[in-house]
C-alpha positions as CSV (number, residue, x, y, z in Angstrom):
1,M,75.1,96.3,85.1
2,T,75.6,98.7,87.6
3,D,72.6,100.2,88.8
4,A,69.0,98.7,89.8
5,S,67.3,101.0,87.3
6,Q,68.6,98.9,84.6
7,F,66.3,96.1,85.5
8,K,62.6,96.3,84.8
9,V,59.9,93.8,85.9
10,I,57.7,93.0,83.1
11,D,55.6,90.2,84.6
12,P,56.0,87.5,87.5
13,A,58.4,85.3,85.1
14,T,60.2,88.1,83.0
15,F,62.4,91.0,83.5
16,E,64.3,93.2,81.0
17,V,67.8,94.6,81.5
18,T,68.7,97.8,79.8
19,L,72.4,98.2,79.3
20,P,74.0,101.6,78.6
21,K,76.2,100.2,75.8
22,P,76.7,96.8,74.1
23,D,78.3,94.3,76.5
24,K,79.3,90.9,75.3
25,L,79.6,89.7,78.8
26,A,76.1,90.7,80.0
27,L,74.3,87.5,79.2
28,P,77.0,85.3,80.7
29,N,77.1,87.4,83.7
30,L,73.2,86.8,84.2
31,A,73.7,83.2,83.7
32,T,76.3,82.6,86.4
33,V,75.4,81.4,90.0
34,Y,76.5,84.7,91.2
35,P,74.9,87.4,90.6
36,I,71.5,86.1,91.5
37,I,68.1,87.6,91.4
38,I,67.1,88.3,95.1
39,N,63.9,89.0,97.1
40,S,64.2,92.7,97.6
41,K,61.9,92.9,100.5
42,V,64.2,90.5,102.5
43,A,67.3,92.4,101.4
44,K,65.9,95.8,102.3
45,A,65.1,94.6,105.8
46,H,69.0,94.3,106.3
47,V,70.0,97.6,104.7
48,T,72.1,100.0,106.9
49,E,73.3,103.4,106.4
50,D,77.0,101.9,105.9
51,D,75.4,99.2,103.5
52,P,72.6,100.7,101.4
53,W,72.4,97.5,99.2
54,A,72.8,94.9,102.2
55,Q,75.7,93.5,100.4
56,A,77.5,92.5,103.7
57,W,74.3,90.6,104.9
58,L,73.9,89.0,101.3
59,K,77.4,87.5,101.5
60,E,76.4,85.5,104.4
61,N,72.7,84.8,103.9
62,T,70.4,83.9,101.1
63,A,67.4,86.1,99.9
64,G,66.5,83.9,97.0
65,S,63.1,83.9,95.4
66,G,61.6,81.3,93.1
67,A,61.1,77.6,92.6
68,Y,64.6,76.6,94.0
69,I,66.5,77.0,97.3
70,I,70.4,77.0,97.5
71,E,71.6,74.1,99.5
72,T,75.3,74.7,99.5
73,F,77.5,77.7,98.2
74,S,81.2,77.9,98.0
75,P,82.3,81.0,96.1
76,A,84.5,79.8,93.0
77,N,84.1,76.3,94.2
78,R,80.7,74.8,94.3
79,S,77.1,75.2,94.5
80,S,74.0,73.1,94.8
81,S,70.3,73.8,94.9
82,S,67.0,71.7,95.1
83,A,63.5,72.3,94.4
84,M,61.3,74.2,96.9
85,K,58.9,71.8,98.7
86,T,56.4,74.6,99.4
87,G,55.8,78.3,98.6
88,S,57.3,77.9,95.2
89,A,57.0,81.2,93.0
90,A,56.6,79.1,89.9
91,P,54.8,75.8,89.3
92,A,57.1,72.9,88.6
93,P,57.8,72.2,85.0
94,S,55.4,69.6,83.3
95,R,57.0,66.7,82.0
96,P,55.7,65.2,78.8
97,S,53.9,61.8,79.1
98,S,55.4,58.8,77.2
99,S,53.2,56.7,75.4
100,A,53.8,52.9,75.2
């Protein structure tokens, strides 16, 4: 995955990735903590001529989107997240009720 045009939003909960050739690491790469899906409006607000993808800003700041927020992140060491308290993009998952 090398270009933003490879990603297509299908609906608010689904996106499609088009690969130029088969890649056995594509799914594992998407399943790692990094790279992440970011809020493009937030990232674009920090674009510069020297940094058209806002990568320098994103190394030190989060621009996440969704039901969880990153609490701690240490590259190649540790990360933790928690559920958003308000403004979640997705409803909390329902839990099956247990019958006694």
